N, C-alpha and C positions, 0 to 999 in steps of 0.2 A: 526579385530576390529579397529575402527577408534580412532586415538589418536590426541592430540592437534597439533602435527606437521602436520598432514593431514589437519586439519581445517585451519591452517595458510597457507598451500600450496594452498588450494582451494580459500581462500580469495584473496591471491596475484594474482593467475591466473585470476580470474574474474575481479579484479581491473585493471590488465594490459590490458585485452581485451577491457574493457570499455574505458580505458584511450587512447588506440591507435585508437579505433573506432571513437572517437569524431572528431578528425581533418579530418577524411575521410567523415563522414556522414554530419557534419555541413555544409561544403561548398556545398554538393550535395543538401541539403534541401534549401539552399539559392538560388541556381540556379533554383530550381523548384518552387521558390516563396512560399514555405510552411512556412508562417509566422503566428504568433499568432494574433488572432482577440480578442482584449480585450473587455470585457463586458462594455457597455456604462454606466451602473449604478455603476461601480466599482470606486475605488479611482482615482481621476483625474490624479494623478502623474503617474499611470500605463499607461495612454493613450499615454504618450510620452516616458516613459522609457522601456516599455515592448512590445508595439505594433510593430509587424513586426519581432520580434525575432523568429528564427526558432523553430518550435514545432514538435511534434511527435517523440521527442528524446527517448521516451520509447522503441523504436525499438532497441536502443543501449543496454539498460538494458536487454531486453528480449533475444537478441542475445547472450550477454555475459553469462547470467544466464543459458540459455539452453545448450550452448556449454560446459560450465564448468561442469554442472550437468551430461550431457550425456557422458562425457569423464572421469568421476570420477572413473569408474570401479565398481560403486555400483548401478547397474541397476536392480531394482525390481519393483513390482507393485506400491509401495508407491512413488517411484521416478517418475515413469511415470505419476501418478495421479497429483503430485505436478507440474510437467512440463506442463501437459495438462491444468491444472487449470489456470496457469499463462498465457499460450498462449490463452486459450479460452476467458478469461476476457480481455486480451490485444487486441484480435481481435475485440471485441465489441467496445473498446476504439478507435481502429484504424479506424473503419468504421465511428465512431462519429467524429473523427478529420478530416477525409477525406471530410465528408459532410460539415463541418464548413469551410474548405479551399475552397471547390468547390463553395459553396454558399456565401462565403465571409461574414460570420456572426459568432457570438459567440455561436450559437446553431446548433447542428448537428442532431443526432437521436432524435426522440421524446421520452419523458420520458417513455411512456409505452413500446416503442420498446426496449429501453435499459433494462427495468425492466424484460420483458419477457425473454430475453436472459440470464440475470443474474440469474433469478429464475430457469431456466432449468439447468444451470451449477451447481447451488447450490444444487438442489435436487439430481442430479447425484452424487455429492460429498458426500452428506448425506447418500444416499443409499449404496454407496460403503463402507463407514466407518462402518455403522451399520451391514453390512454383513461380514466384514473382521476383525474388531477389536475384541480383546479378551474381551473387556468390553461391546461389543454389543451396546445397546442403553444407556449405562451409561456414564456420564461425571464426570470428577474430580472436586471436590469443593475446591477452594483455601482456605487456612487458616485452613482447617480441615484435619488432617493427615489420610490418608487411608479412606476418606469418598467420597462416590459417589452418584450421583443423577441419578436414573433410569427414563428416560423420556418416555420409552415405545413407544406408538403410536405417541406421540408428538415429538419424536426425529427428524424425517425428517423435519417437518415444523419449528421446533425450530432452527435446524442447518441451514436451508435455510434462515431463518430470520437473523441469526447471520452473515452468509456469505454475503448476499446482503447488510446488514447494514454496515458491515466492509468495503466492496468494495467501497460503496458510501461515507463512511466517509473518507477514504484515498483520494478519488477523491476531496472532499471538502477541505482537508488539503493542496492540491497542489495549493497554491495561491501566494506563495512568493518564491523567489529564495532560493533553498536549503532546504526548509521546509519539504516537503514530503519525499524527498530522505534521509535527515538527520535523521528524526524521524524513518523512516522505517529501516535504517541500525542499529539503536539502538535496535529496537524491534526484528529484525531478529537475532541480536547477542544474545539477551536473549533466544529466542527459540532455537537457535543453541546450546547454552551451556546446556540448559535443555535436549534437545534430546541426546547430547553427554553423559551427566551424566546418562541418562536412558538407554543407550546402543542402541538407535534408530539411527543407523549409516546413513542410507540414508537421513533421515530428517535433521540430523546435517550437513551433507555435502551440502544438498540443501540450508539450511539456511546460511551456510558459503558463498556459491556462491552468494546468494542474498545480503549478507552483502558486499561482495567485489564489486559486480556490482553497488550497490548504492553508495559506497565509491568512485568508479571511476567516476560515473556520477556526483557526487558532485563537482569534479574538474571542470567540464564544466558548472554546474548548480548553483554554488555558486555565490553570488552577486558580480558584475553584471553578470547575467546569459548569456552565449553564446547560450544556447539552453534550451527549456522547454521540459518536458517529455510528456505533453499533456495527454489526456485521455488514449492514448495508454499505457503510462507508469503508470499513477495513478491507472487505473483499473487492470492492470497486477500486480502491487505491492499489491493491495488489495486482488486479487485472490490468490497470493502466500502466503501472511500472514495468510489469513483465512484458506487456505488449510493446512498449517503447524499446526495451532492451532487445527483444527478439527482432523487431524491424530494423534496428541498428546493427544487427548481427553481433550483439554483445552480451549473450547470455552468460558468458564466463566471467563477466565483470560484476555481476550481481552480488556474489559473495564478498566482493571487495567493497564497493561503495555502499552496498546494503548489508554491511557487516553486522549491524545491530539486529536486523531481521534474522540473519543467519544464526547469531548467537542466541537469540531468544528461542528459536526453533530447536537448536542443538541442546540447549539446557533442558528442554522438555524431554527430548529423546534420551539424553543421558540419565535424567531423573527416573524415567520409566524403566529403562533397562537395568539400572543399578538396583532399584527397589525390587524388581521381579527376580533378579539373580541372587541378590545378597540380603534383601529385606532392609537395606539401608538407603538413605537419601544423600545424594551428593550436595544438593542445595537445600537451604532452609525451606524454600518453596520455589516452584517454577510456574511460569516463565521467569527468566533471569531478573527482571525488574522487581519482582516480588521478593527475591532473595535479598537484594540490597535494602528493600524496605524493612524487612525483618532484622537486618543487620543494624538498623537504627538510622538509616539515611532518610531524610525528609523526601517526600514525593517530588517536590520541585528540584531537589538536588539530583535525584536519579535522572529526571527528564533532561535537565541542562547538561549533565555529564554525557548522556547518550547522544544528545544533539551535537555536542562538541566532538565526540568521537566520530560521528558521521561526517562532520566537516573535514576532519583530518583524513578519513577514509576516502572522501571524494577528491581531495587533493592528491592522494596516492593514485586514485583512479585516473586523474589527469596525467600524472607522470607515466602511468602504465601505457598510455596511448600516444605519448609524444615521441 
């Protein structure tokens, strides 16, 4: 049975691996000229402060997470699914990053290409969970003790929608130094404690490894960032978080504890719909973090505020399950 000391040990190991890997990987990426191509329509300050910074740093997170998880001694089907989900979505992001660097532009894979890959992985995850979980096609309803929603035939498409939505929301959140990694380490800490409390050892250990990997990466990614995670990292993190939530039968809690992810994605949707229907923009720029930047907030303030909100949302998540 996993105890708190085991969780701490895993967090520390993942943290150290990521911390040590940074000074090795960052110079290698610089030599290979694997630098960030900043979007032309983004904040003007990013063109000078972020352009050229090594990207694809997500490989550090994935390496640390996978090594820590696979050497934890808790290898079962759930652990393998969590690892493969992370690697699978990370691979899509890696290909996307590679094409961006090769073509020297801020766009890599076409939207439909990324979507196809994500949907396939999401459907596999949904089918696995519906066939192995004791709850079958039921999901837990937050704030209602011992209440479940049986999705029946809608389970697979619903879970696929949640997974794809979560993955892309995490991707949109990755726009400022330390934002996505910081928010994700808080969210993964929440899921890790829930899994530990419920006796789901492999999920708690994996969540702890994810927390440690994000914490270690934050050392390299905090403002001013020495490296960006790229789509390699953001899609991998999205794949990891969504897989954890699905295996815990908690897809409905993602909009709560992952409220920042949700807000970032929603801001983009609102912006696009508003502009197409009225020709006007609701936000100065989307995703949401860019709006606050253009409002005059310093990058570090936006990041810390979003972290703080995630802590509060995670506490609300705890209350919703008690």
